[in-house]
C-alpha positions in Angstrom: 32.4 4.6 -0.5 30.2 7.6 -1.4 27.3 5.2 -1.6 27.9 3.9 1.9 28.4 7.5 3.1 25.0 8.5 1.8 23.5 5.5 3.5 25.0 6.5 6.8 23.8 10.1 6.4 20.3 8.9 5.5 20.2 6.6 8.6 21.4 9.5 10.8 18.7 11.8 9.4 16.0 9.2 9.8 17.1 8.5 13.4 16.9 12.2 14.1 13.3 12.2 13.1 12.5 9.6 15.8 14.3 11.8 18.4 13.2 15.4 19.2 12.6 17.0 15.8 12.8 20.5 17.5 16.3 20.0 19.0 18.4 22.9 17.9 21.6 21.7 16.3 24.6 23.3 14.7 25.1 22.2 11.1 27.4 22.9 8.2 25.9 24.9 5.3 27.8 22.8 2.8 25.4 20.0 3.6 22.5 22.1 2.2 24.0 23.5 -0.9 22.4 20.9 -3.1 19.0 20.9 -1.4 15.9 22.8 -2.5 15.0 26.1 -0.8 11.2 26.1 -0.2 11.0 29.3 1.8 13.3 32.1 2.8 12.7 35.1 5.1 15.8 37.1 6.0 18.1 34.6 7.8 15.5 31.9 8.3 15.5 29.3 5.4 13.3 26.2 4.9 15.0 23.3 3.0 13.5 20.2 1.5 15.8 17.1 2.1 14.7 14.5 -0.4 17.2 11.9 0.8 15.9 12.0 4.4 12.4 12.9 3.4 12.4 15.8 5.8 12.0 19.6 5.9 14.8 21.4 7.7 14.6 25.0 9.0 17.9 26.8 9.4 18.9 30.1 11.0 21.9 31.4 9.1 24.7 33.0 11.1 25.3 36.5 9.7 29.0 36.4 10.8 29.8 33.0 9.4 29.0 31.5 6.0 30.1 28.0 7.0 27.8 27.0 9.9 24.1 27.6 10.8 21.6 26.4 13.4 19.0 23.9 12.4 15.8 24.9 14.3 13.8 21.8 13.4 13.6 18.8 11.1 10.1 17.6 10.4 8.6 14.9 8.2 5.4 16.8 7.3 5.6 19.7 4.8 2.4 21.5 6.0 3.6 21.5 9.6 7.1 22.5 8.5 5.7 25.5 6.6 3.6 26.6 9.5 6.5 26.4 11.9 8.7 28.2 9.5 6.4 31.2 9.2 6.0 31.3 13.0 9.8 31.1 13.6 10.6 33.6 10.8 8.1 36.1 12.3 8.9 35.7 16.0 12.6 35.0 15.9 13.7 38.0 13.9 13.4 40.7 16.7 15.6 38.6 18.9 18.5 38.1 16.6 18.3 41.6 15.4 18.4 43.1 18.9 21.3 40.8 20.0 24.8 42.4 19.6 26.2 38.9 19.2 24.9 35.8 17.3 22.3 33.9 19.4 23.8 30.9 21.1 22.5 27.4 20.7 21.1 27.3 24.2 19.2 30.5 23.7 17.8 29.4 20.4 16.6 26.2 22.1 14.8 28.2 24.8 13.2 30.4 22.2 12.1 27.5 20.1 10.6 25.7 23.0 8.8 28.8 24.2 7.4 29.5 20.7 5.8 26.1 20.6 4.7 25.8 24.2 3.2 29.2 24.3 2.0 30.0 20.8 -0.3 32.9 22.0 2.3 34.7 24.0 3.5 38.1 22.9 7.2 38.7 22.1 7.6 40.6 25.3 6.4 37.5 27.3 8.9 35.3 25.4 11.7 37.8 26.2 10.9 37.5 29.9 10.6 33.7 29.9 13.9 33.3 28.0 15.6 36.0 30.1 16.7 38.3 27.3 16.3 41.8 28.7 18.4 43.4 25.9 15.6 42.4 23.4 13.3 45.1 24.8 15.2 47.6 22.8 13.6 46.2 19.6 10.5 48.2 18.5 8.4 45.1 17.9 9.0 43.8 21.4 8.8 47.2 22.9 5.3 47.7 21.4 3.9 44.8 23.5 5.3 45.4 26.9 1.8 45.8 28.3 0.3 42.9 26.5 -2.0 40.5 28.3 -1.6 37.8 25.6 -1.0 35.0 28.1 -2.9 32.0 29.5 -3.8 33.8 32.8 -3.8 37.3 31.3 -0.7 38.4 33.0 1.6 41.1 31.5 5.3 40.7 30.8 6.0 42.7 34.0 3.9 40.3 36.0 5.6 37.3 34.5 9.0 38.9 35.4 7.8 39.3 39.0 6.7 35.7 39.1 10.1 34.6 37.8 12.0 37.1 40.1 14.1 38.3 37.2 15.4 41.7 38.3 17.2 42.5 34.9 14.0 42.1 32.9 12.0 44.0 35.6 14.5 46.9 35.4 14.3 47.0 31.6 10.5 46.8 31.6 10.2 49.6 34.2 12.6 51.7 32.0 10.3 51.0 29.1 7.4 52.4 31.0 5.5 49.2 31.5 2.3 49.9 33.3 1.9 48.9 37.0 -1.9 49.1 37.1 -2.8 46.4 34.5 -4.6 43.4 36.0 -4.7 39.8 35.1 -7.8 37.5 34.9 -7.8 37.4 38.7 -7.8 41.1 39.0 -4.2 41.1 40.4 -1.7 43.8 39.6 2.1 43.4 39.4 2.3 44.2 43.1 0.3 41.0 43.9 2.8 39.1 41.9 5.7 40.7 43.7 4.2 39.7 47.0 4.1 36.1 46.0 7.7 36.3 44.8 8.9 37.2 48.3 11.6 39.6 47.1 11.3 43.0 48.9 13.8 44.5 46.3 11.1 44.0 43.6 8.6 46.0 45.7 11.1 48.8 46.2 11.8 48.9 42.4 8.1 49.0 41.5 7.2 51.4 44.2 9.6 54.2 43.1 6.7 55.8 41.2 3.1 56.2 42.6 0.6 53.7 41.1 -3.0 52.8 41.8 -1.9 49.2 41.4 -0.3 49.3 44.8 -3.6 49.4 46.6 -5.8 47.7 44.0 -8.3 45.1 45.3 -8.2 41.8 43.4 -11.2 39.7 42.6 -10.6 37.9 45.9 -11.0 41.3 47.7 -7.3 41.6 48.6 -4.8 44.4 48.1 -1.1 43.4 47.9 -0.8 44.3 51.6 -3.7 42.0 52.5 -2.0 39.2 50.5 1.3 39.8 52.2 -0.3 39.7 55.6 -2.1 36.5 54.8 1.1 34.8 53.6 3.0 36.1 56.7 5.7 37.9 54.6 6.9 40.5 57.1 9.8 41.7 54.9 7.3 42.3 52.0 4.8 44.0 54.3 7.6 46.4 55.4 8.6 47.1 51.8 4.9 47.8 50.8 4.5 50.2 53.8 7.7 52.0 52.8 6.1 52.4 49.3 3.1 54.0 51.1 0.7 51.1 50.7 -2.5 52.0 52.5 -3.5 50.2 55.7 -7.1 51.4 55.6 -8.3 49.7 52.4 -11.3 47.4 53.2 -11.1 43.9 51.7 -13.1 40.7 52.0 -11.4 39.9 55.3 -11.5 43.5 56.6 -8.5 45.7 56.8 -4.9 44.3 56.4 -4.5 44.0 60.1 -7.6 41.9 60.4 -6.0 39.5 57.9 -2.7 39.4 59.7 -4.4 38.6 63.0 -6.8 36.0 61.5 -3.9 34.1 60.1 -1.8 34.6 63.3 1.0 36.5 61.4 2.4 38.3 64.5 5.4 39.8 62.6 3.0 41.4 60.1 0.8 42.7 62.9 3.9 44.4 64.5 5.0 45.9 61.2 1.5 47.4 60.6 1.2 48.7 64.2 4.6 50.4 63.9 3.1 52.5 61.1 -0.1 53.3 63.0 -0.9 51.8 66.4 -4.5 52.9 66.1 -5.1 50.0 63.7 -5.9 47.8 66.8 -9.1 49.8 67.0 -10.1 49.3 63.3 -13.5 47.7 62.9 -14.8 45.7 60.1 -17.9 47.6 58.8 -19.3 44.4 57.4 -19.4 42.6 60.8 -18.7 45.4 63.2 -15.8 43.4 64.5 -12.5 44.8 65.9 -9.1 43.2 65.4 -9.6 41.3 68.7 -12.7 39.6 67.4 -10.8 38.3 64.4 -8.2 36.8 66.7 -10.9 34.8 68.3 -11.5 33.1 65.0 -7.8 32.3 64.4 -7.6 29.0 62.6 -5.5 27.2 65.3 -5.8 26.0 68.8 -6.3 28.8 71.3 -4.0 27.4 73.9 -1.2 27.2 71.4 -1.9 30.8 70.5 -1.6 31.8 74.1 1.7 30.0 74.4 2.9 31.8 71.3 1.9 35.2 72.6 3.6 34.6 76.0 6.9 33.3 74.6 6.9 36.2 72.2 6.9 38.6 75.1 3.3 39.3 76.2 3.3 40.6 79.8 0.9 38.5 81.8 0.7 41.0 84.7 -0.3 44.1 82.8 -3.9 45.2 83.8 -6.5 46.4 81.4 -8.5 49.6 81.9 -10.7 47.8 84.5 -7.7 46.7 86.5 -8.0 43.1 85.3 -4.9 41.0 84.6 -5.0 38.3 82.0 -5.5 35.7 84.7 -8.5 37.4 86.0 -10.1 37.8 82.6 -9.4 34.1 81.9 -10.9 33.1 85.2 -14.0 35.1 84.6 -14.7 34.5 80.9 -13.2 31.1 80.1 -15.5 28.1 79.9 -15.3 24.5 78.9 -12.6 21.9 79.3 -9.8 24.4 78.5 -10.5 26.6 81.5 -8.3 24.7 84.0 -5.5 24.2 81.5 -5.5 27.9 80.6 -5.3 29.1 84.2 -2.6 26.5 84.8 -0.6 28.0 81.9 -0.8 31.5 83.2 0.0 30.6 86.8 3.0 28.5 85.6 4.6 31.5 83.9 4.1 33.8 86.9 0.6 35.2 86.8 -0.2 36.2 90.4 -3.5 38.1 90.3 -6.4 35.9 89.3 -8.8 37.6 91.6 -10.7 40.9 91.2 -8.8 44.0 92.1 -9.6 45.9 95.3 -11.7 49.0 95.2 -8.7 51.0 96.4 -6.5 49.9 93.5 -5.4 52.9 91.3 -7.1 51.3 88.3 -10.4 51.0 90.0 -10.1 54.4 91.7 -9.7 56.1 88.3 -12.7 54.3 86.8 -15.8 56.3 87.5 -18.2 53.5 86.5 -20.4 51.0 88.2 -19.2 47.5 89.1 -17.8 45.4 86.3 -20.7 43.1 86.1 -23.1 45.9 85.4 -21.0 48.5 83.7 -23.0 49.9 80.8 -19.9 51.4 79.2 -18.3 48.0 78.8 -18.7 46.8 75.2 -20.7 43.6 74.8 -18.8 40.5 74.3 -19.4 38.4 71.1 -21.6 35.4 71.7 -19.6 32.2 72.1 -21.7 29.1 71.6 -18.8 26.6 71.4 -16.4 25.3 74.0 -13.5 27.4 72.8 -12.0 30.2 75.0 -13.6 33.6 75.0 -11.8 36.1 72.9 -10.8 38.3 75.8 -8.8 35.5 77.4 -6.7 35.2 74.3 -6.5 38.8 73.2 -5.8 40.4 76.6 -2.7 38.3 76.8 -1.8 39.7 73.4 -0.6 42.8 75.0 2.3 41.6 72.9 0.8 43.8 70.2 1.7 46.9 72.1 4.2 45.6 74.7 6.6 43.4 72.8 9.9 42.9 74.5 12.2 45.9 73.8 15.9 45.9 73.7 17.1 47.4 77.0 18.6 50.8 76.9 22.3 51.0 76.6 24.0 51.7 79.9 27.3 53.6 80.1 30.0 51.0 80.2 32.8 53.3 81.3 33.1 51.2 84.5 34.0 48.2 82.4 37.6 49.4 82.2 37.9 49.0 86.0 36.9 45.4 86.0 39.6 42.8 86.5 37.7 39.7 85.3 36.5 38.6 81.9 33.1 37.2 81.2 32.5 34.4 78.7 29.3 33.4 76.9 29.1 30.0 75.1 26.3 29.0 72.8 25.8 25.3 71.8 24.9 24.0 68.3 21.5 22.6 67.5 20.0 23.9 64.2 16.6 25.5 64.5 16.8 24.9 68.3 18.8 28.1 68.3 15.4 29.5 69.2 15.9 28.1 72.6 19.2 30.0 72.9 17.5 33.2 71.8 14.8 32.8 74.5 17.4 32.3 77.2 19.4 35.3 75.9 16.2 37.5 76.0 15.7 36.4 79.6 19.3 37.4 80.5 18.9 40.8 78.8 15.6 41.5 80.5 17.0 40.6 83.9 20.2 42.6 83.4 18.6 45.6 81.7 21.5 45.7 79.2 22.2 44.2 75.8 24.0 40.9 75.7 27.0 42.3 73.8 27.7 44.7 76.8 27.5 41.9 79.3 30.3 39.7 77.9 33.9 40.1 76.9 34.1 36.8 75.0 31.3 35.1 73.0 31.8 31.6 71.6 29.4 29.6 69.5 29.0 26.5 67.4 26.8 26.1 64.3 23.5 27.9 65.1 25.2 29.2 68.3 28.0 30.5 66.1 25.5 32.4 63.9 23.9 33.9 67.0 27.4 34.8 68.4 28.2 36.7 65.3 24.8 38.4 65.3 25.2 39.5 68.9 28.7 40.9 68.2 27.3 42.9 65.2 24.6 44.5 67.4 21.5 42.6 66.2 18.8 42.5 68.9 18.0 39.0 70.1 14.2 39.4 69.8 14.8 40.4 66.1 16.8 37.2 65.6 13.9 35.2 67.1 11.5 36.5 64.4 14.2 36.1 61.8 14.7 32.4 62.7 11.0 31.7 62.2 11.3 33.2 58.7 14.6 31.7 58.0 13.6 28.1 58.6 11.0 28.3 55.8 13.6 29.7 53.4 16.4 27.3 54.2 14.8 24.0 55.0 13.1 23.4 51.7 12.8 20.0 49.9 14.8 17.1 51.3 18.2 16.7 52.8 20.8 17.7 52.0 19.3 21.1 51.4 20.4 23.5 48.8 23.1 25.8 50.2 22.1 29.0 48.3 19.2 30.0 50.5 21.3 29.7 53.6 24.2 31.6 51.9 21.9 34.4 50.9 20.3 34.6 54.3 23.8 35.0 55.9 24.9 37.5 53.3 21.8 39.6 53.9 22.2 39.6 57.6 26.0 40.1 57.9 26.8 41.8 54.6 28.6 40.1 51.7 31.9 41.8 52.3 32.0 42.2 56.1 35.3 40.9 57.6 35.7 39.2 61.0 37.9 41.9 62.3 35.5 44.8 61.4 34.0 44.5 64.8 36.5 43.7 67.6 34.6 44.0 70.8 33.5 41.7 72.3 35.9 39.0 71.1 34.1 36.2 69.2 35.0 32.6 68.7 33.1 30.5 66.1 34.0 26.8 65.7 34.5 24.9 62.4 35.8 21.4 61.5 38.6 21.2 59.0 37.7 18.1 57.0 40.6 18.1 54.4 42.7 16.0 56.8 42.5 12.8 58.8 41.9 13.1 61.6 39.8 16.2 61.3 40.9 19.3 63.2 39.0 22.0 65.1 39.4 25.5 63.7 38.4 28.7 65.5 37.2 31.7 63.5 38.1 34.8 65.4 37.8 38.6 65.2 41.3 39.0 66.7 44.8 37.7 66.0 45.2 34.0 66.9 47.4 33.6 70.0 50.9 32.2 69.4 52.5 30.5 72.4 55.5 28.1 72.8 53.1 25.2 73.1 51.4 26.2 69.9 54.0 26.9 67.2 53.3 28.3 63.8 52.6 25.8 61.0 55.8 24.4 59.5 56.7 25.0 55.9 56.6 21.2 55.3 52.9 21.2 56.3 51.0 19.5 53.3 47.9 21.6 53.9 47.1 25.0 52.5 47.5 27.9 55.0 44.3 29.1 56.6 42.9 32.6 55.9 43.8 35.2 58.5 40.9 36.8 60.6 41.3 40.1 58.8 40.6 38.4 55.5 37.8 36.1 56.6 34.3 37.0 55.7 31.7 36.9 58.5 29.0 35.2 56.5 31.4 32.4 55.4 32.5 31.8 59.0 28.9 31.4 60.0 28.3 29.1 57.1 31.4 27.0 57.8 30.3 26.5 61.4 26.8 25.5 60.3 27.7 23.0 57.6 26.1 20.1 59.3 26.7 16.8 57.5 23.7 15.4 55.7 21.9 18.7 56.1 24.2 21.0 54.0 27.2 20.4 51.8 30.6 21.4 53.1 31.8 24.9 52.3 35.3 24.5 51.0 37.2 22.4 53.5 34.9 23.1 56.4 32.1 21.1 58.1 30.0 21.9 61.1 31.9 22.8 64.2 29.5 20.6 66.2 31.4 17.5 65.0 34.2 18.3 67.4 32.8 21.0 69.7 29.0 21.1 69.8 29.4 22.6 73.3 32.3 25.0 72.8 32.9 25.9 76.4 36.1 24.0 77.1 37.5 25.0 73.7 36.7 28.7 74.4 38.3 28.6 77.9 41.4 26.9 76.4 41.5 29.7 73.8 41.3 32.4 76.4 44.1 30.7 78.4 46.3 30.6 75.3 45.4 34.2 74.6 46.5 35.4 78.0 49.6 33.3 78.0 50.5 34.8 74.7 50.1 38.3 76.1 52.4 37.4 79.1 55.1 36.1 76.7 55.0 39.3 74.8 55.5 41.4 78.0 51.9 42.6 78.0 50.9 41.1 81.4 49.0 44.3 82.3 46.4 43.4 79.6 45.8 39.9 81.0 42.4 39.5 82.7 41.4 36.4 84.6 38.2 34.6 83.5 35.6 35.3 86.2 32.3 34.2 84.8 31.4 31.5 82.3 27.8 31.2 81.0 27.0 28.2 78.9 23.6 28.0 77.1 22.3 24.8 75.5 19.6 24.3 72.9 17.5 22.0 75.1 17.7 18.4 76.4 15.4 16.0 74.7 13.8 13.3 76.9 15.6 10.0 77.3 13.9 7.1 75.5 14.5 3.4 75.8 16.5 1.6 73.1 15.7 -2.1 72.5 18.9 -3.1 70.9 22.2 -1.8 69.4 23.5 -5.3 68.7 25.1 -5.7 65.2 26.0 -9.2 64.1 26.2 -11.4 61.1 22.6 -12.6 60.4 21.8 -16.2 59.6 18.2 -15.8 58.7 15.8 -13.0 57.6 14.6 -12.4 61.1 18.1 -11.8 62.3 18.8 -9.6 59.3 15.9 -7.3 60.4 17.3 -7.2 63.9 20.8 -6.4 62.6 19.5 -3.6 60.5 17.5 -2.1 63.3 20.5 -2.5 65.7 22.8 -0.8 63.3 20.4 2.1 62.9 20.1 2.6 66.6 23.8 2.2 67.1 24.6 4.8 64.4 22.2 7.3 66.0 23.7 6.7 69.4 27.2 7.2 68.1 26.3 10.5 66.5 24.4 11.7 69.6 27.4 10.8 71.8 29.8 12.6 69.6 27.7 15.7 69.4 26.4 15.6 73.0 26.5 19.2 74.4 25.3 18.1 77.9 26.5 15.3 80.2 30.3 14.9 80.4 31.0 18.2 78.5 29.1 20.2 81.1 30.7 18.2 84.0 34.2 18.9 82.7 33.6 22.6 82.2 32.1 22.9 85.7 35.0 21.1 87.3 37.5 23.2 85.3 35.8 26.4 86.5 35.7 25.2 90.1 39.4 24.5 90.1 40.2 28.0 88.8 37.7 29.8 91.1 35.5 30.8 88.1 31.7 31.2 88.4 30.0 28.7 86.1 26.4 28.9 85.0 24.7 26.3 82.7 21.2 26.7 81.3 19.7 24.1 79.0 15.9 23.5 79.4 14.5 19.9 79.3 12.2 19.5 76.4 9.1 17.4 76.4 9.8 16.1 72.9 12.9 15.8 70.6 13.1 18.7 68.2 14.9 18.0 64.9 17.6 20.3 63.7 15.5 21.1 60.6 12.1 21.3 62.2 9.7 23.7 60.4 6.5 23.1 62.3 5.6 26.3 64.1 3.5 24.4 66.8 6.5 22.2 67.7 8.8 25.1 67.9 6.4 27.2 70.0 6.1 24.2 72.4 9.9 24.1 72.7 9.9 27.8 73.5 7.2 27.2 76.0 9.3 24.6 77.7 12.1 27.1 77.7 9.9 29.8 79.3 8.8 27.4 82.0 12.4 26.6 82.7 13.3 30.3 82.9 10.6 30.8 85.5 11.9 27.8 87.5 15.4 29.1 87.3 14.7 32.7 88.4 17.1 32.6 91.4 19.9 31.3 89.2 19.3 34.1 86.7 19.4 36.7 89.5 22.7 35.3 90.7 24.1 35.3 87.1 23.1 38.9 86.5 24.7 40.0 89.8 27.9 38.3 88.8 27.9 39.8 85.3 27.3 43.3 86.6 29.7 43.2 89.5 32.7 41.1 88.6 
């Protein structure tokens, strides 16, 4: 039996050689008692296994004399000795600095790192394997500023690339230098910019460092790089750490870079620090910021659309009394001229003619006529057919005239009102940008923040997120910029998307521990779908106690389902996440799916809830607190164009051709069923309008027609800007309706 046992052991040993010889494995020391020790260095021992014709390297556990970890098993003595010496030399600082014996997984990571990066310093290895405690060891501490890496980066730069805050904190505590550059001339701040974590910038910027404003080999400071990449949060963090805006790089100053790459959020962040940057000139070309915008690497008409939908005032005159329309009419040439003027006139530009001499702008200008004015700076020569830079940049008064949140008006008169006002926001993923554009228009017309115009706000999915944002006082124009950043963070890879980026986004915006009842005015309703039962059930997340009426009894004790969390215990970010857990896009969160499955247009559900709430007050003898619903405002995320469908026929095929028709029909039928179930327009709107008419409630519905269907997870900026453009045109067309709405909101 012993003979057969040896054969089995030999076979197992030989088979291991054909697998990964560097796979770390836990072994019994008793198996090595009879073997020859070739080398020994502290706890690392090299054995020669004659039976298996292998050389085994073991790490002995200081707290156990029974087991050890086999680091490798090789069939070549020379290679085994070389590896032994490497492991004995590099492994010792890690197990000596660890308060507990190193685990198998950690040893495997160290082993792989030693082999894959033989020239790395021990500090680099500590960062790669995420062992911040090892920096306490003198040998590792001695190389915290080493550049022994393929691209010449330091351990601190490597930690920034990996986004490991623990290692970063340890390295900063160990006085790792911030001004050391890699082979590309980049400091740790350049690495932090690419990592997109503003907290890293804040950590590194606690102490002054020349690395903060160092120019790389590409002629970029960290601020230049952040502007090029469009990372507004990082730009803000750098500016708070006193990054300089007046460092000249290859592409001029940071603001030149931001404008060249059309990063409007970065432009705004820079101008908030120093508005005079719009006058910065590039000494190399003598070009101002506006010249750089001329060369923006995208279509000019799309740029104009973007500037307008982001709040550029098309009626503001320049110092010569010229409106954007006049500048466009005078300087634009080529095939885009007519299209440009059409765009401006569509959104309300009236003056496309020269101002009269009596106009205040002309009266104040002591200069000859515009055509011969010597004081006027010469325009750059434009040899192509693109639009002149003035026609683009004058519209970009958005740089200095971005839409501001209206001043808060005293709402003491609200107590005298006898009617409640309800705002309902549909679901639609990234098309929530359409909702934001409509909300901005309402705010601008009313001169008051949205949260002061409504007593109840209901939302589904993306509308639910916006409803919670409004209730918590976030400006809607801020949410518009946030959505453009959020889409790139959340919609990464393929569906279903990872939930962590969306979770972190919601936690960052609403706070990880904020409860639904922390803000109680206005009242908010967010829909979710309970999917732990059949049929599924609509659930409403509230910031108030749920109404209890005779028609809506409490859950019986025999109910097989777990009781739901009360509003005072519900987290805001989780409520938003539950409402937005769209099937096939994100995984469910607990027992909740997207509220759009049952109420993509939450208007009827919200009105029913208000009715139940008032009924509950009456039953409790609190009739004096009951207020009739007076105004209902329902906002949609846009209506895509109707397209013809060839067939939705599904049948049993008898040949390959019929099989193809069946598959196509099934696909079209499935899409139609989903669209019908989640349709926020059509019958849902008709029913809500009829319900309001029967109860003498003013009803307003706004949902712009879109020229193309916009997917829920669309990330293309051009497509989204065009959707906002469609929304802006719709707002202009519905000016009378908006005026009536504002009058009702302010008087009812």
